[in-house]
C-alpha positions as CSV (number, residue, x, y, z in Angstrom):
1,X,41.9,37.3,99.4
2,X,40.9,34.4,99.4
3,X,38.6,33.2,101.9
4,X,37.7,29.8,103.4
5,X,35.7,26.9,101.2
6,X,34.2,24.2,102.0
7,X,34.9,21.5,100.5
8,X,32.7,18.0,100.4
9,X,34.9,15.2,99.5
10,X,33.8,11.4,97.8
11,X,36.3,8.7,96.9
12,X,35.4,5.7,95.4
13,X,38.2,3.3,93.9
14,X,36.7,1.2,91.2
15,X,37.4,-2.4,90.6
16,X,38.7,-3.2,93.6
17,X,37.9,-6.4,96.3
18,X,36.1,-4.6,99.3
19,X,38.9,-4.1,101.4
20,X,41.6,-3.2,99.5
21,X,39.0,-0.1,98.3
22,X,38.7,1.2,101.7
23,X,41.9,0.9,102.4
24,X,42.3,3.7,99.8
25,X,39.4,6.3,100.7
26,X,41.8,5.5,104.5
27,X,44.1,6.5,102.8
28,X,43.2,9.3,101.0
29,X,41.4,10.2,104.8
30,X,45.2,10.4,106.0
31,X,46.2,12.9,103.0
32,X,43.7,14.9,104.4
33,X,44.7,14.7,108.2
34,X,48.1,15.0,106.9
35,X,47.2,18.7,105.5
36,X,46.3,20.0,108.8
37,X,43.0,21.6,107.2
38,X,40.1,21.3,109.1
39,X,37.6,18.1,107.8
40,X,35.1,16.1,109.0
41,X,35.2,12.6,108.6
42,X,31.3,11.8,107.3
43,X,29.6,8.3,106.4
44,X,29.9,8.6,102.6
45,X,32.6,11.8,101.7
46,X,34.9,14.2,104.0
47,X,34.2,17.6,104.4
48,X,37.4,20.2,104.0
49,X,37.2,23.6,105.6
50,X,40.2,25.4,104.4
51,X,42.1,28.5,102.2
52,X,40.8,27.6,98.6
53,X,44.3,27.3,96.6
54,X,45.2,24.8,99.8
55,X,42.1,22.8,99.0
56,X,42.6,23.2,95.5
57,X,45.8,21.7,96.3
58,X,44.4,18.9,98.0
59,X,42.9,17.1,95.7
60,X,45.9,16.5,93.7
61,X,47.3,15.2,96.7
62,X,44.3,13.0,97.6
63,X,44.7,11.3,94.5
64,X,48.5,10.7,94.5
65,X,47.6,9.1,97.6
66,X,45.2,6.9,96.6
67,X,47.3,6.1,93.5
68,X,50.1,5.6,95.6
69,X,47.8,3.1,98.0
70,X,46.9,1.2,94.5
71,X,44.0,2.6,93.0
72,X,44.4,2.7,89.2
73,X,40.7,4.0,88.9
74,X,38.5,6.4,90.8
75,X,35.1,7.9,90.7
76,X,35.5,11.1,93.0
77,X,32.5,13.2,93.5
78,X,32.6,17.1,95.3
79,X,30.7,19.9,96.3
80,X,32.3,22.8,96.5
81,X,31.2,25.8,99.0
82,X,32.6,28.9,97.5
83,X,32.0,32.9,98.8
84,X,33.7,35.9,97.4
85,X,32.6,38.0,100.7
86,X,33.3,36.0,103.7
87,X,34.8,32.9,105.5
88,X,32.8,29.2,105.5
89,X,33.1,26.6,108.1
90,X,31.4,23.3,108.7
91,X,30.5,24.5,112.3
92,X,27.6,26.8,110.4
93,X,26.6,24.2,109.1
94,X,26.3,21.2,111.7
95,X,27.8,23.1,114.9
96,X,24.1,23.0,116.3
97,X,24.1,19.2,115.5
98,X,27.1,18.2,117.7
């Protein structure tokens, strides 16, 4: 059984002026939004919650969206929290701060 995972992802478009880089980050966030998965946008990264396979596919989809928006190169920093025993939830980590 595949449990819910949490993935933090930061997309850093390279060699572009700031307005263009921000537009590419916006395209990445729009792709995350379109996935239907639960997510939280933070100042430095976006955290996504969902089944492992869907989250891994979303990483590819984000890269495709960034390329389509004009990114020829980017750095992608990711942190994955995965449990083989239980679902993981963003709210378990930050719910008390809402």
